[in-house]
RODREN-164410 format. One record per atom (N, C-alpha, C, CB): residue number from 0; residue in one letter; chain; atom name; x negated, y, z negated. Coordinates in Angstrom, 3 decimals, always signed. Glycine has a CB too. Example, Ala and Ser with C-alpha at 12.3 -4.5 7.8 and 13.67 -1.06 7.14 Angstrom:
<pt seq="0" type="a" mol="A" atom="N" x="-13.190" y="-5.690" z="-7.800"/>
<pt seq="0" type="a" mol="A" atom="CA" x="-12.300" y="-4.500" z="-7.800"/>
<pt seq="0" type="a" mol="A" atom="C" x="-13.200" y="-3.300" z="-7.800"/>
<pt seq="0" type="a" mol="A" atom="CB" x="-11.308" y="-4.473" z="-9.046"/>
<pt seq="1" type="s" mol="A" atom="N" x="-12.850" y="-2.250" z="-7.080"/>
<pt seq="1" type="s" mol="A" atom="CA" x="-13.670" y="-1.060" z="-7.140"/>
<pt seq="1" type="s" mol="A" atom="C" x="-12.900" y="+0.030" z="-7.870"/>
<pt seq="1" type="s" mol="A" atom="CB" x="-14.084" y="-0.598" z="-5.725"/>
end
This chain:
<pt seq="0" type="x" mol="A" atom="N" x="-125.611" y="+108.930" z="-94.443"/>
<pt seq="0" type="x" mol="A" atom="CA" x="-126.067" y="+109.370" z="-93.143"/>
<pt seq="0" type="x" mol="A" atom="C" x="-125.562" y="+108.429" z="-92.032"/>
<pt seq="0" type="x" mol="A" atom="CB" x="-127.594" y="+109.452" z="-93.126"/>
<pt seq="1" type="x" mol="A" atom="N" x="-125.651" y="+107.143" z="-92.279"/>
<pt seq="1" type="x" mol="A" atom="CA" x="-125.212" y="+106.170" z="-91.267"/>
<pt seq="1" type="x" mol="A" atom="C" x="-123.703" y="+106.265" z="-91.052"/>
<pt seq="1" type="x" mol="A" atom="CB" x="-125.599" y="+104.731" z="-91.689"/>
<pt seq="2" type="x" mol="A" atom="N" x="-122.951" y="+106.413" z="-92.131"/>
<pt seq="2" type="x" mol="A" atom="CA" x="-121.491" y="+106.512" z="-92.019"/>
<pt seq="2" type="x" mol="A" atom="C" x="-121.100" y="+107.746" z="-91.208"/>
<pt seq="2" type="x" mol="A" atom="CB" x="-120.840" y="+106.564" z="-93.420"/>
<pt seq="3" type="x" mol="A" atom="N" x="-121.793" y="+108.850" z="-91.413"/>
<pt seq="3" type="x" mol="A" atom="CA" x="-121.513" y="+110.067" z="-90.650"/>
<pt seq="3" type="x" mol="A" atom="C" x="-121.808" y="+109.853" z="-89.170"/>
<pt seq="3" type="x" mol="A" atom="CB" x="-122.337" y="+111.248" z="-91.191"/>
<pt seq="4" type="x" mol="A" atom="N" x="-122.896" y="+109.173" z="-88.859"/>
<pt seq="4" type="x" mol="A" atom="CA" x="-123.235" y="+108.899" z="-87.454"/>
<pt seq="4" type="x" mol="A" atom="C" x="-122.189" y="+107.995" z="-86.809"/>
<pt seq="4" type="x" mol="A" atom="CB" x="-124.630" y="+108.248" z="-87.351"/>
<pt seq="5" type="x" mol="A" atom="N" x="-121.741" y="+106.987" z="-87.552"/>
<pt seq="5" type="x" mol="A" atom="CA" x="-120.695" y="+106.108" z="-87.022"/>
<pt seq="5" type="x" mol="A" atom="C" x="-119.429" y="+106.913" z="-86.751"/>
<pt seq="5" type="x" mol="A" atom="CB" x="-120.398" y="+104.946" z="-88.005"/>
<pt seq="6" type="x" mol="A" atom="N" x="-119.069" y="+107.799" z="-87.675"/>
<pt seq="6" type="x" mol="A" atom="CA" x="-117.892" y="+108.645" z="-87.479"/>
<pt seq="6" type="x" mol="A" atom="C" x="-118.013" y="+109.519" z="-86.247"/>
<pt seq="6" type="x" mol="A" atom="CB" x="-117.665" y="+109.511" z="-88.694"/>
<pt seq="7" type="x" mol="A" atom="N" x="-119.165" y="+110.118" z="-86.046"/>
<pt seq="7" type="x" mol="A" atom="CA" x="-119.381" y="+110.958" z="-84.852"/>
<pt seq="7" type="x" mol="A" atom="C" x="-119.289" y="+110.127" z="-83.577"/>
<pt seq="7" type="x" mol="A" atom="CB" x="-120.755" y="+111.660" z="-84.923"/>
<pt seq="8" type="x" mol="A" atom="N" x="-119.849" y="+108.930" z="-83.615"/>
<pt seq="8" type="x" mol="A" atom="CA" x="-119.818" y="+108.058" z="-82.432"/>
<pt seq="8" type="x" mol="A" atom="C" x="-118.395" y="+107.637" z="-82.109"/>
<pt seq="8" type="x" mol="A" atom="CB" x="-120.697" y="+106.814" z="-82.650"/>
<pt seq="9" type="x" mol="A" atom="N" x="-117.622" y="+107.273" z="-83.130"/>
<pt seq="9" type="x" mol="A" atom="CA" x="-116.231" y="+106.880" z="-82.903"/>
<pt seq="9" type="x" mol="A" atom="C" x="-115.432" y="+108.053" z="-82.341"/>
<pt seq="9" type="x" mol="A" atom="CB" x="-115.590" y="+106.372" z="-84.212"/>
<pt seq="10" type="x" mol="A" atom="N" x="-115.631" y="+109.242" z="-82.888"/>
<pt seq="10" type="x" mol="A" atom="CA" x="-114.933" y="+110.430" z="-82.377"/>
<pt seq="10" type="x" mol="A" atom="C" x="-115.296" y="+110.690" z="-80.921"/>
<pt seq="10" type="x" mol="A" atom="CB" x="-115.270" y="+111.663" z="-83.231"/>
<pt seq="11" type="x" mol="A" atom="N" x="-116.555" y="+110.536" z="-80.586"/>
<pt seq="11" type="x" mol="A" atom="CA" x="-117.004" y="+110.760" z="-79.207"/>
<pt seq="11" type="x" mol="A" atom="C" x="-116.356" y="+109.733" z="-78.278"/>
<pt seq="11" type="x" mol="A" atom="CB" x="-118.557" y="+110.679" z="-79.109"/>
<pt seq="12" type="x" mol="A" atom="N" x="-116.343" y="+108.462" z="-78.687"/>
<pt seq="12" type="x" mol="A" atom="CA" x="-115.728" y="+107.424" z="-77.868"/>
<pt seq="12" type="x" mol="A" atom="C" x="-114.234" y="+107.656" z="-77.713"/>
<pt seq="12" type="x" mol="A" atom="CB" x="-115.982" y="+106.051" z="-78.473"/>
<pt seq="13" type="x" mol="A" atom="N" x="-113.601" y="+108.084" z="-78.781"/>
<pt seq="13" type="x" mol="A" atom="CA" x="-112.169" y="+108.367" z="-78.719"/>
<pt seq="13" type="x" mol="A" atom="C" x="-111.886" y="+109.470" z="-77.709"/>
<pt seq="13" type="x" mol="A" atom="CB" x="-111.635" y="+108.763" z="-80.104"/>
<pt seq="14" type="x" mol="A" atom="N" x="-112.696" y="+110.512" z="-77.718"/>
<pt seq="14" type="x" mol="A" atom="CA" x="-112.529" y="+111.604" z="-76.766"/>
<pt seq="14" type="x" mol="A" atom="C" x="-112.726" y="+111.155" z="-75.331"/>
<pt seq="14" type="x" mol="A" atom="CB" x="-113.492" y="+112.716" z="-77.082"/>
<pt seq="15" type="x" mol="A" atom="N" x="-113.714" y="+110.299" z="-75.109"/>
<pt seq="15" type="x" mol="A" atom="CA" x="-113.955" y="+109.790" z="-73.757"/>
<pt seq="15" type="x" mol="A" atom="C" x="-112.815" y="+108.892" z="-73.317"/>
<pt seq="15" type="x" mol="A" atom="CB" x="-115.284" y="+109.027" z="-73.692"/>
<pt seq="16" type="x" mol="A" atom="N" x="-112.314" y="+108.056" z="-74.229"/>
<pt seq="16" type="x" mol="A" atom="CA" x="-111.244" y="+107.120" z="-73.887"/>
<pt seq="16" type="x" mol="A" atom="C" x="-109.958" y="+107.844" z="-73.554"/>
<pt seq="16" type="x" mol="A" atom="CB" x="-111.007" y="+106.148" z="-75.026"/>
<pt seq="17" type="x" mol="A" atom="N" x="-109.694" y="+108.964" z="-74.231"/>
<pt seq="17" type="x" mol="A" atom="CA" x="-108.437" y="+109.675" z="-73.971"/>
<pt seq="17" type="x" mol="A" atom="C" x="-108.409" y="+110.306" z="-72.586"/>
<pt seq="17" type="x" mol="A" atom="CB" x="-108.215" y="+110.747" z="-75.022"/>
<pt seq="18" type="x" mol="A" atom="N" x="-109.559" y="+110.463" z="-71.966"/>
<pt seq="18" type="x" mol="A" atom="CA" x="-109.610" y="+111.054" z="-70.629"/>
<pt seq="18" type="x" mol="A" atom="C" x="-109.490" y="+110.013" z="-69.519"/>
<pt seq="18" type="x" mol="A" atom="CB" x="-110.896" y="+111.827" z="-70.458"/>
<pt seq="19" type="x" mol="A" atom="N" x="-109.531" y="+108.722" z="-69.858"/>
<pt seq="19" type="x" mol="A" atom="CA" x="-109.408" y="+107.690" z="-68.832"/>
<pt seq="19" type="x" mol="A" atom="C" x="-108.028" y="+107.054" z="-68.925"/>
<pt seq="19" type="x" mol="A" atom="CB" x="-110.520" y="+106.616" z="-68.982"/>
<pt seq="20" type="x" mol="A" atom="N" x="-107.660" y="+106.304" z="-67.893"/>
<pt seq="20" type="x" mol="A" atom="CA" x="-106.333" y="+105.687" z="-67.899"/>
<pt seq="20" type="x" mol="A" atom="C" x="-106.272" y="+104.571" z="-68.932"/>
<pt seq="20" type="x" mol="A" atom="CB" x="-105.981" y="+105.141" z="-66.503"/>
<pt seq="21" type="x" mol="A" atom="N" x="-105.044" y="+104.283" z="-69.387"/>
<pt seq="21" type="x" mol="A" atom="CA" x="-104.860" y="+103.266" z="-70.423"/>
<pt seq="21" type="x" mol="A" atom="C" x="-105.389" y="+101.919" z="-69.956"/>
<pt seq="21" type="x" mol="A" atom="CB" x="-103.381" y="+103.148" z="-70.805"/>
<pt seq="22" type="x" mol="A" atom="N" x="-105.083" y="+101.536" z="-68.738"/>
<pt seq="22" type="x" mol="A" atom="CA" x="-105.479" y="+100.207" z="-68.250"/>
<pt seq="22" type="x" mol="A" atom="C" x="-106.993" y="+100.078" z="-68.127"/>
<pt seq="22" type="x" mol="A" atom="CB" x="-104.826" y="+99.923" z="-66.897"/>
<pt seq="23" type="x" mol="A" atom="N" x="-107.689" y="+101.172" z="-67.876"/>
<pt seq="23" type="x" mol="A" atom="CA" x="-109.147" y="+101.076" z="-67.763"/>
<pt seq="23" type="x" mol="A" atom="C" x="-109.800" y="+100.911" z="-69.130"/>
<pt seq="23" type="x" mol="A" atom="CB" x="-109.709" y="+102.315" z="-67.063"/>
<pt seq="24" type="x" mol="A" atom="N" x="-109.054" y="+101.193" z="-70.219"/>
<pt seq="24" type="x" mol="A" atom="CA" x="-109.601" y="+101.041" z="-71.571"/>
<pt seq="24" type="x" mol="A" atom="C" x="-109.331" y="+99.663" z="-72.158"/>
<pt seq="24" type="x" mol="A" atom="CB" x="-109.024" y="+102.099" z="-72.483"/>
<pt seq="25" type="x" mol="A" atom="N" x="-108.524" y="+98.856" z="-71.509"/>
<pt seq="25" type="x" mol="A" atom="CA" x="-108.181" y="+97.540" z="-72.057"/>
<pt seq="25" type="x" mol="A" atom="C" x="-109.416" y="+96.685" z="-72.312"/>
<pt seq="25" type="x" mol="A" atom="CB" x="-107.241" y="+96.810" z="-71.112"/>
<pt seq="26" type="x" mol="A" atom="N" x="-110.337" y="+96.523" z="-71.362"/>
<pt seq="26" type="x" mol="A" atom="CA" x="-111.500" y="+95.655" z="-71.637"/>
<pt seq="26" type="x" mol="A" atom="C" x="-112.289" y="+96.088" z="-72.870"/>
<pt seq="26" type="x" mol="A" atom="CB" x="-112.425" y="+95.637" z="-70.435"/>
<pt seq="27" type="x" mol="A" atom="N" x="-112.496" y="+97.390" z="-73.060"/>
<pt seq="27" type="x" mol="A" atom="CA" x="-113.213" y="+97.872" z="-74.236"/>
<pt seq="27" type="x" mol="A" atom="C" x="-112.456" y="+97.525" z="-75.501"/>
<pt seq="27" type="x" mol="A" atom="CB" x="-113.437" y="+99.381" z="-74.152"/>
<pt seq="28" type="x" mol="A" atom="N" x="-111.168" y="+97.772" z="-75.517"/>
<pt seq="28" type="x" mol="A" atom="CA" x="-110.360" y="+97.481" z="-76.703"/>
<pt seq="28" type="x" mol="A" atom="C" x="-110.369" y="+95.999" z="-77.030"/>
<pt seq="28" type="x" mol="A" atom="CB" x="-108.927" y="+97.957" z="-76.501"/>
<pt seq="29" type="x" mol="A" atom="N" x="-110.345" y="+95.169" z="-76.023"/>
<pt seq="29" type="x" mol="A" atom="CA" x="-110.322" y="+93.732" z="-76.275"/>
<pt seq="29" type="x" mol="A" atom="C" x="-111.631" y="+93.235" z="-76.873"/>
<pt seq="29" type="x" mol="A" atom="CB" x="-110.029" y="+92.984" z="-74.991"/>
<pt seq="30" type="x" mol="A" atom="N" x="-112.724" y="+93.926" z="-76.621"/>
<pt seq="30" type="x" mol="A" atom="CA" x="-114.002" y="+93.474" z="-77.166"/>
<pt seq="30" type="x" mol="A" atom="C" x="-114.240" y="+93.950" z="-78.585"/>
<pt seq="30" type="x" mol="A" atom="CB" x="-115.124" y="+93.943" z="-76.291"/>
<pt seq="31" type="x" mol="A" atom="N" x="-113.591" y="+95.008" z="-79.024"/>
<pt seq="31" type="x" mol="A" atom="CA" x="-113.868" y="+95.537" z="-80.364"/>
<pt seq="31" type="x" mol="A" atom="C" x="-112.781" y="+95.215" z="-81.384"/>
<pt seq="31" type="x" mol="A" atom="CB" x="-114.048" y="+97.024" z="-80.290"/>
<pt seq="32" type="x" mol="A" atom="N" x="-111.620" y="+94.794" z="-80.952"/>
<pt seq="32" type="x" mol="A" atom="CA" x="-110.524" y="+94.533" z="-81.884"/>
<pt seq="32" type="x" mol="A" atom="C" x="-110.572" y="+93.095" z="-82.389"/>
<pt seq="32" type="x" mol="A" atom="CB" x="-109.171" y="+94.812" z="-81.214"/>
<pt seq="33" type="x" mol="A" atom="N" x="-110.189" y="+92.914" z="-83.653"/>
<pt seq="33" type="x" mol="A" atom="CA" x="-110.053" y="+91.570" z="-84.222"/>
<pt seq="33" type="x" mol="A" atom="C" x="-108.665" y="+91.006" z="-83.964"/>
<pt seq="33" type="x" mol="A" atom="CB" x="-110.337" y="+91.592" z="-85.727"/>
<pt seq="34" type="x" mol="A" atom="N" x="-107.696" y="+91.895" z="-83.919"/>
<pt seq="34" type="x" mol="A" atom="CA" x="-106.310" y="+91.509" z="-83.698"/>
<pt seq="34" type="x" mol="A" atom="C" x="-105.662" y="+92.512" z="-82.738"/>
<pt seq="34" type="x" mol="A" atom="CB" x="-105.529" y="+91.438" z="-85.048"/>
<pt seq="35" type="x" mol="A" atom="N" x="-104.676" y="+92.023" z="-82.015"/>
<pt seq="35" type="x" mol="A" atom="CA" x="-103.956" y="+92.870" z="-81.066"/>
<pt seq="35" type="x" mol="A" atom="C" x="-102.476" y="+92.799" z="-81.422"/>
<pt seq="35" type="x" mol="A" atom="CB" x="-104.211" y="+92.422" z="-79.575"/>
<pt seq="36" type="x" mol="A" atom="N" x="-101.893" y="+93.946" z="-81.708"/>
<pt seq="36" type="x" mol="A" atom="CA" x="-100.485" y="+94.014" z="-82.080"/>
<pt seq="36" type="x" mol="A" atom="C" x="-99.685" y="+94.555" z="-80.914"/>
<pt seq="36" type="x" mol="A" atom="CB" x="-100.283" y="+94.890" z="-83.334"/>
<pt seq="37" type="x" mol="A" atom="N" x="-98.538" y="+93.941" z="-80.686"/>
<pt seq="37" type="x" mol="A" atom="CA" x="-97.632" y="+94.382" z="-79.634"/>
<pt seq="37" type="x" mol="A" atom="C" x="-96.429" y="+95.018" z="-80.320"/>
<pt seq="37" type="x" mol="A" atom="CB" x="-97.201" y="+93.188" z="-78.692"/>
<pt seq="38" type="x" mol="A" atom="N" x="-96.123" y="+96.249" z="-79.902"/>
<pt seq="38" type="x" mol="A" atom="CA" x="-94.986" y="+96.967" z="-80.487"/>
<pt seq="38" type="x" mol="A" atom="C" x="-93.935" y="+97.232" z="-79.422"/>
<pt seq="38" type="x" mol="A" atom="CB" x="-95.444" y="+98.297" z="-81.132"/>
<pt seq="39" type="x" mol="A" atom="N" x="-92.688" y="+97.086" z="-79.825"/>
<pt seq="39" type="x" mol="A" atom="CA" x="-91.549" y="+97.446" z="-78.986"/>
<pt seq="39" type="x" mol="A" atom="C" x="-90.600" y="+98.268" z="-79.834"/>
<pt seq="39" type="x" mol="A" atom="CB" x="-90.835" y="+96.178" z="-78.398"/>
<pt seq="40" type="x" mol="A" atom="N" x="-90.233" y="+99.426" z="-79.348"/>
<pt seq="40" type="x" mol="A" atom="CA" x="-89.294" y="+100.304" z="-80.049"/>
<pt seq="40" type="x" mol="A" atom="C" x="-89.743" y="+100.574" z="-81.493"/>
<pt seq="40" type="x" mol="A" atom="CB" x="-87.889" y="+99.683" z="-80.045"/>
<pt seq="41" type="x" mol="A" atom="N" x="-91.044" y="+100.750" z="-81.681"/>
<pt seq="41" type="x" mol="A" atom="CA" x="-91.585" y="+101.102" z="-82.993"/>
<pt seq="41" type="x" mol="A" atom="C" x="-91.738" y="+99.946" z="-83.966"/>
<pt seq="41" type="x" mol="A" atom="CB" x="-90.725" y="+102.117" z="-83.608"/>
<pt seq="42" type="x" mol="A" atom="N" x="-91.532" y="+98.728" z="-83.514"/>
<pt seq="42" type="x" mol="A" atom="CA" x="-91.660" y="+97.557" z="-84.388"/>
<pt seq="42" type="x" mol="A" atom="C" x="-92.690" y="+96.589" z="-83.819"/>
<pt seq="42" type="x" mol="A" atom="CB" x="-90.295" y="+96.848" z="-84.562"/>
<pt seq="43" type="x" mol="A" atom="N" x="-93.483" y="+96.000" z="-84.706"/>
<pt seq="43" type="x" mol="A" atom="CA" x="-94.454" y="+94.990" z="-84.285"/>
<pt seq="43" type="x" mol="A" atom="C" x="-93.686" y="+93.718" z="-83.961"/>
<pt seq="43" type="x" mol="A" atom="CB" x="-95.542" y="+94.733" z="-85.393"/>
<pt seq="44" type="x" mol="A" atom="N" x="-93.849" y="+93.237" z="-82.727"/>
<pt seq="44" type="x" mol="A" atom="CA" x="-93.146" y="+92.029" z="-82.297"/>
<pt seq="44" type="x" mol="A" atom="C" x="-94.081" y="+90.844" z="-82.127"/>
<pt seq="44" type="x" mol="A" atom="CB" x="-92.417" y="+92.288" z="-81.001"/>
<pt seq="45" type="x" mol="A" atom="N" x="-95.381" y="+91.107" z="-82.115"/>
<pt seq="45" type="x" mol="A" atom="CA" x="-96.330" y="+90.003" z="-81.975"/>
<pt seq="45" type="x" mol="A" atom="C" x="-97.717" y="+90.457" z="-82.404"/>
<pt seq="45" type="x" mol="A" atom="CB" x="-96.359" y="+89.480" z="-80.520"/>
<pt seq="46" type="x" mol="A" atom="N" x="-98.532" y="+89.496" z="-82.839"/>
<pt seq="46" type="x" mol="A" atom="CA" x="-99.926" y="+89.745" z="-83.179"/>
<pt seq="46" type="x" mol="A" atom="C" x="-100.731" y="+88.602" z="-82.583"/>
<pt seq="46" type="x" mol="A" atom="CB" x="-100.143" y="+89.860" z="-84.739"/>
<pt seq="47" type="x" mol="A" atom="N" x="-101.773" y="+88.958" z="-81.847"/>
<pt seq="47" type="x" mol="A" atom="CA" x="-102.634" y="+87.954" z="-81.224"/>
<pt seq="47" type="x" mol="A" atom="C" x="-104.050" y="+88.187" z="-81.736"/>
<pt seq="47" type="x" mol="A" atom="CB" x="-102.572" y="+88.029" z="-79.648"/>
<pt seq="48" type="x" mol="A" atom="N" x="-104.627" y="+87.175" z="-82.354"/>
<pt seq="48" type="x" mol="A" atom="CA" x="-106.014" y="+87.281" z="-82.824"/>
<pt seq="48" type="x" mol="A" atom="C" x="-106.951" y="+87.288" z="-81.621"/>
<pt seq="48" type="x" mol="A" atom="CB" x="-106.371" y="+86.109" z="-83.794"/>
<pt seq="49" type="x" mol="A" atom="N" x="-108.052" y="+87.994" z="-81.751"/>
<pt seq="49" type="x" mol="A" atom="CA" x="-109.007" y="+88.071" z="-80.651"/>
<pt seq="49" type="x" mol="A" atom="C" x="-109.500" y="+86.682" z="-80.257"/>
<pt seq="49" type="x" mol="A" atom="CB" x="-110.191" y="+88.962" z="-81.035"/>
<pt seq="50" type="x" mol="A" atom="N" x="-109.648" y="+85.787" z="-81.245"/>
<pt seq="50" type="x" mol="A" atom="CA" x="-110.117" y="+84.428" z="-80.951"/>
<pt seq="50" type="x" mol="A" atom="C" x="-109.092" y="+83.641" z="-80.145"/>
<pt seq="50" type="x" mol="A" atom="CB" x="-110.434" y="+83.685" z="-82.244"/>
<pt seq="51" type="x" mol="A" atom="N" x="-107.819" y="+84.046" z="-80.188"/>
<pt seq="51" type="x" mol="A" atom="CA" x="-106.749" y="+83.371" z="-79.447"/>
<pt seq="51" type="x" mol="A" atom="C" x="-106.352" y="+84.118" z="-78.180"/>
<pt seq="51" type="x" mol="A" atom="CB" x="-105.534" y="+83.202" z="-80.334"/>
<pt seq="52" type="x" mol="A" atom="N" x="-107.071" y="+85.182" z="-77.886"/>
<pt seq="52" type="x" mol="A" atom="CA" x="-106.675" y="+86.061" z="-76.790"/>
<pt seq="52" type="x" mol="A" atom="C" x="-106.690" y="+85.358" z="-75.438"/>
<pt seq="52" type="x" mol="A" atom="CB" x="-107.584" y="+87.262" z="-76.744"/>
<pt seq="53" type="x" mol="A" atom="N" x="-107.739" y="+84.633" z="-75.169"/>
<pt seq="53" type="x" mol="A" atom="CA" x="-107.863" y="+83.959" z="-73.867"/>
<pt seq="53" type="x" mol="A" atom="C" x="-106.670" y="+83.043" z="-73.603"/>
<pt seq="53" type="x" mol="A" atom="CB" x="-109.170" y="+83.148" z="-73.804"/>
<pt seq="54" type="x" mol="A" atom="N" x="-106.244" y="+82.323" z="-74.623"/>
<pt seq="54" type="x" mol="A" atom="CA" x="-105.119" y="+81.397" z="-74.473"/>
<pt seq="54" type="x" mol="A" atom="C" x="-103.783" y="+82.125" z="-74.343"/>
<pt seq="54" type="x" mol="A" atom="CB" x="-105.068" y="+80.444" z="-75.655"/>
<pt seq="55" type="x" mol="A" atom="N" x="-103.740" y="+83.400" z="-74.711"/>
<pt seq="55" type="x" mol="A" atom="CA" x="-102.494" y="+84.168" z="-74.703"/>
<pt seq="55" type="x" mol="A" atom="C" x="-102.483" y="+85.305" z="-73.694"/>
<pt seq="55" type="x" mol="A" atom="CB" x="-102.238" y="+84.721" z="-76.065"/>
<pt seq="56" type="x" mol="A" atom="N" x="-103.394" y="+85.300" z="-72.744"/>
<pt seq="56" type="x" mol="A" atom="CA" x="-103.467" y="+86.393" z="-71.778"/>
<pt seq="56" type="x" mol="A" atom="C" x="-102.194" y="+86.533" z="-70.950"/>
<pt seq="56" type="x" mol="A" atom="CB" x="-104.646" y="+86.187" z="-70.860"/>
<pt seq="57" type="x" mol="A" atom="N" x="-101.581" y="+85.434" z="-70.576"/>
<pt seq="57" type="x" mol="A" atom="CA" x="-100.351" y="+85.519" z="-69.783"/>
<pt seq="57" type="x" mol="A" atom="C" x="-99.257" y="+86.211" z="-70.592"/>
<pt seq="57" type="x" mol="A" atom="CB" x="-99.886" y="+84.108" z="-69.337"/>
<pt seq="58" type="x" mol="A" atom="N" x="-99.151" y="+85.857" z="-71.871"/>
<pt seq="58" type="x" mol="A" atom="CA" x="-98.147" y="+86.486" z="-72.736"/>
<pt seq="58" type="x" mol="A" atom="C" x="-98.455" y="+87.970" z="-72.910"/>
<pt seq="58" type="x" mol="A" atom="CB" x="-98.094" y="+85.784" z="-74.114"/>
<pt seq="59" type="x" mol="A" atom="N" x="-99.719" y="+88.311" z="-73.098"/>
<pt seq="59" type="x" mol="A" atom="CA" x="-100.110" y="+89.708" z="-73.250"/>
<pt seq="59" type="x" mol="A" atom="C" x="-99.809" y="+90.500" z="-71.984"/>
<pt seq="59" type="x" mol="A" atom="CB" x="-101.596" y="+89.812" z="-73.595"/>
<pt seq="60" type="x" mol="A" atom="N" x="-100.085" y="+89.929" z="-70.829"/>
<pt seq="60" type="x" mol="A" atom="CA" x="-99.770" y="+90.585" z="-69.557"/>
<pt seq="60" type="x" mol="A" atom="C" x="-98.270" y="+90.798" z="-69.403"/>
<pt seq="60" type="x" mol="A" atom="CB" x="-100.304" y="+89.759" z="-68.383"/>
<pt seq="61" type="x" mol="A" atom="N" x="-97.467" y="+89.826" z="-69.844"/>
<pt seq="61" type="x" mol="A" atom="CA" x="-96.013" y="+90.001" z="-69.791"/>
<pt seq="61" type="x" mol="A" atom="C" x="-95.573" y="+91.172" z="-70.653"/>
<pt seq="61" type="x" mol="A" atom="CB" x="-95.301" y="+88.723" z="-70.242"/>
<pt seq="62" type="x" mol="A" atom="N" x="-96.124" y="+91.252" z="-71.870"/>
<pt seq="62" type="x" mol="A" atom="CA" x="-95.784" y="+92.348" z="-72.743"/>
<pt seq="62" type="x" mol="A" atom="C" x="-96.164" y="+93.691" z="-72.127"/>
<pt seq="62" type="x" mol="A" atom="CB" x="-96.460" y="+92.172" z="-74.080"/>
<pt seq="63" type="x" mol="A" atom="N" x="-97.359" y="+93.757" z="-71.545"/>
<pt seq="63" type="x" mol="A" atom="CA" x="-97.882" y="+95.023" z="-71.041"/>
<pt seq="63" type="x" mol="A" atom="C" x="-97.422" y="+95.344" z="-69.621"/>
<pt seq="63" type="x" mol="A" atom="CB" x="-99.382" y="+95.001" z="-71.086"/>
<pt seq="64" type="x" mol="A" atom="N" x="-96.862" y="+94.366" z="-68.953"/>
<pt seq="64" type="x" mol="A" atom="CA" x="-96.389" y="+94.589" z="-67.589"/>
<pt seq="64" type="x" mol="A" atom="C" x="-97.523" y="+94.776" z="-66.606"/>
<pt seq="64" type="x" mol="A" atom="CB" x="-95.485" y="+95.788" z="-67.545"/>
<pt seq="65" type="x" mol="A" atom="N" x="-98.633" y="+94.071" z="-66.833"/>
<pt seq="65" type="x" mol="A" atom="CA" x="-99.768" y="+94.164" z="-65.906"/>
<pt seq="65" type="x" mol="A" atom="C" x="-99.981" y="+92.871" z="-65.184"/>
<pt seq="65" type="x" mol="A" atom="CB" x="-101.036" y="+94.554" z="-66.636"/>
end
């Protein structure tokens, strides 16, 4: 029962997130992810752990162009 509720909640959040702009979803993604992968041309070029995110924000902004 709990797993089904979690699945419904994730689906609902996914639907809400798809209706907002990508940049407005960044704060939410940063709070729930353990790792952040950067892809270029279909290849992973970097991985930043959430615990190291603060120290790597400038690099992440460069990758994302924000």
